[in-house]
N, C-alpha and C positions, 0 to 999 in steps of 0.2 A: 437230260435237260432239254426242254423244248425251246424252239425259237432260234433265229439266226444271230450271227455276230454282226453288229453294225459298226462300220468305220465312218466316222464323221469327217468328210473331206474338207480340209481347210483351204479356202481359196480367197484371193483378194485381187481385184482389178484384172480378172481373167487369167490368173496364174495359180496353180496348185503349189502348196508349200511342201518342202521336203518331208516334214513330219507326217504328211498324209501317206506317203509311201512306206514310211516306217510302220505306221499303224496297219497298213494293208498286209505287210509281212507278218506282223503280230497276229492280226485277225485270221490269217490263213492257218497259223499254228494252232490257234484256239479252235477254229472251225473243224480242222482235221481231227483234233483230239476229242471233239464232241460229236463228230459225225453229222455236222450241219453245214450251212452255207455262210459265205462272207458276202454281205451286202454293203456297198459304199453308199452313203447318203450325201448327195450333192445338192446344196441349197444355193439359189442365186436367181439372176434374171438375165436371160439371154446368154447363158454360159453352158448350154447343153453340150457343146463341142468338147468341153473338158472331160466329159464322161468317157471319151475314147481313150484317155490316158489312165483310166482306172481298171485296166484289164486284169489286174491281179485279183479283182473281186469277181465273184460268180455273177452278180447282178448289180446294177446301179439304180437306186431310187432317186429320181431327179424331180425336185420341186421348184417350179419357176413362178416367181411372184414379184411384183414391183417393190414390195416391202423388203425383199431379200437382196436387192441390187447392191446395197452397200452394207458394210459391217454394222449390224444392229443386234446386240445381245437379246433385246426384248423380242424382236421378230423371229430370230433364229431359235430362241428357246421355245417360243410358242409353236413354231413349225415342228420342231423335234418332238415336243410333247404330244401334239396331235397325231403325228405319225406313229409314235411309240405306243400310244393308247390303242391305236387301231391294229398295228401289226404285231405287237408283243414280242420284241426281240429278246434273246437271252441276255445280251450285254451290249452296251454302247461304249465304244472306245472313242474318247474325246481328247484331242490334243491339249496337253497342259501348257498352253502358251498364252501370251498376253492377249491374243486375239480372241481366245475362247474362255478366258478366265471367268467372265461374268456368266457365261452359259453354265459352267461347272458350279457356280454358286447358286443358281436358281432352278435348273432343270431337275435335280433330285427332289427338290421340294414339290415341284409341280406334279411329278410322277409318283411321289411318295415312295421312292425307290432307294435301295441301299447304294451308298456312294463311297468310293475309295479314291483318294487323290494322291498325287506325287508317286504314281506307280512306276517303278523302274523296271519291273518285269511282271509278266502275268503268264500263268501256266494252267494246264488242265491236270488235276490230280484226283484220281479216283472218281472221274466223271463230274468234278466240280471245278469252277474257276477259282484259282488261288492267286491273289495279288500280293506282290511284295512292294511295300510302300515306304518311302522315307518319311520320318517324323522327327520332331524336335530339331528342326533346322538341318536335317540330314545327319544328325549324330546317331540316330537309331533307325532300325528297319523293322517294320511290322509286317507280319504275314497274316492276311485276312482272307476269309472265305465267306462269300455272300450267302445269306440264308433265304433270299428270295430273288425273283427276277421281275423286271429287267435290272441288271446291275450296271451302274454307271461308273466308269473308270476313267480318271484323268491320267493320261499316259505322258510321262516325261520324254523329252527328246532323247534319242539314243537307245530306246528299248529294243530296236531291231535295226538292221542295216537297210537304208532306203533302197539300195539296189535290189534287195530281195523282194521288194514290194512293187517292182516295175515289171510290166509284161507288155509284149507287143500286140497281142490280140485285143480286139475291141470287145467289151462285155455287152451283155444284154442290158438294155436301158428301159426302165419303166417310168413313164412320166406320171406323177401323182398331183392331183389338184388339192389345193388347200384354201380354206377360207380363214384369212388372218384378220386381226383387228385393224380397222381402218384409221384409228387415231392412236398411234403409239405415244407413250409418254416421252420417249427419247427419240429424236430424229438425227440421222447422220447429215451433217451440213457440208463438210468438205474435207479432203485429204490434204494435209500439209506435208510436203516433201521435206525430209531433214536436210540440213545443210551438208553439202558435199565436203567430206574431210580431205585433208591434204594427202592422206595415204589410205588406200584401200587395204585394210589388214587381212581381208579374206583372200587376197591374191598373193600374199607374201609366202616365200618358201622358208623364211627364217623369222622368228619373232622372239623378242626379249620382252617379257611381261613383268611389270613391277606391281608390288602390293604395298601394304602398310610398312613392311620391313625396309622400304627405301627411305623412310623417316621424313624426308623433306623434299621439296620440289627441286632444289639445286642438285640433289643426288640422282635425279633422273638422267643427268648427263652421263653417268657411269653406264647405264643401260644403253644409251644412244651410241656410245663408243663401241660396245660389244656388238650391237645390232649392225653398225657400219662395217665392222670387221667380218661379220657373217654374211653381209650383203642383204640384210633384212630391215626390219623396222621395230619400233618400240610400241608396245600396247600396255594395257593395264587392267587390273581388277577394279571393281566398282568403287571401293573406298578412295582410290587415287583419283578417279574421274570426279567423284563427288567433291573432292578437295579443290578441283579446278586445275590440277597439275597437268592433266592431259585432256584433250577434247573427247566428247562422247563417242566420236567415230572410232576411237581407239579402245573402247571398252569391250572386254571379252566376257562372255557368259550368257546366262539365260536372258538377261535384259540388255544384252549387247550383241556382239557378233559371234558367229560360230565359225571357227577357223580349223584348218587341217594342214598346217605347214609341215615341212620335212623335219624341222627342229623347233621346239618350243621351250624356251628357258623361262622358268617361273621363279622370279627373284623376290623373296620376301612375301610370298603368297601362301596363306594357310591351306587353301584347297577346299573352300566351301563348295557344296554341291552345285550352287548356282554358277560358280566360275568353272568348275570341272566340266559341266555340260558343254561349255563353249570351246574346250580345247583338248578333250580326252582322246580325240581321234588323230592327233598329231603323230607323225611317224616315230619321232623320238622326243621324249619329254625329259628335261633336266630340271630338277627341283633344288632350290637353295633356300634353306630355312634353318633358323637357330633351334627350333623345337624338333627333336627327333621323332616326336609323336604326331607331327603335323599331318593332316589327312592328304596333303598334296603328295606325300611320299607313296601313298597307296596306288597312285596312277602313274608315278614317274618310272621311267626306265633306268635313270641314273639320278642319284641324290647326293647332295653335299650338305652336311650339318655344319652350318657356319653362318657368319654375318655376310649378307650379300654385298655390303659395302666393301668388304675385303675380297670376296670371291669374284665379283664382277671384273675388277681390274686385272686379277690374275688370269681369268679366262680370256679377256681381251688380249693380253700380252701373249698367251699361248697360241691363240688363233692367228694373230698377226705374225708370230714367229713361224708357224706352220706354213702360212701362205707366202712367206718371204717378203 
């Protein structure tokens, strides 16, 4: 298979995202399997210094343009399409994140290229790229092999360890000139900082997370009592936040926070892929659910099949007794 593996570096306001390093680690695996190179593609304006942090790539293609200064799916898609038509990579690894979602929706059409989204793993098998993708809301997995290049792959967070995509050496950087449209249909106006929550869930060593199984807002107190006994905080899956029972700053998952506590208690949470993405790297995961077939048990280290309204008080009592 001709062409290099491209990793689209995700950056915002002068910072690279963690998933960029995950994609670099994945890109290295694919490039080694194909006998080709990993090229990181960095788009922005005045952010060339970020290229020094992409040392896991063999080379960095840096495109600097005022239209790329702020998040703009239209400008980013145009830039990537122009570069891909010119350079003909074998595959483009694009972060499947909120920031890149619109790129994934339009870039395949502009390149008339095969596209696989929600890829949880990608491998080289018999000289071809094989993607394993979640479908039907994560209830099924499809294994697909692209019939043409370039292949565009939307990579979910967690496909590789971010630390495996970090390297201290500085890569070779090639600056590329682009002629982009001067009148985009959508312009970035300003970035609105989210309200600061009362608790930073990403810094907690213990989290008790509640889902639909908590049934009503008053029952969140049961989780708060266990969290206090563990010296941690309460968080939630999206349905609980959507109900307004906890603030958005407590939401865990793809559209919320990514956490890695020492212990994560999932109470009444089914385990949808979007939630699991945010907590699967916890040191110890304890799942409580009345459904023995709930997907949360697939990632849990310990599981209790039962009503969280009964189990949470029992756990709180046991922790308090152990701590004296």
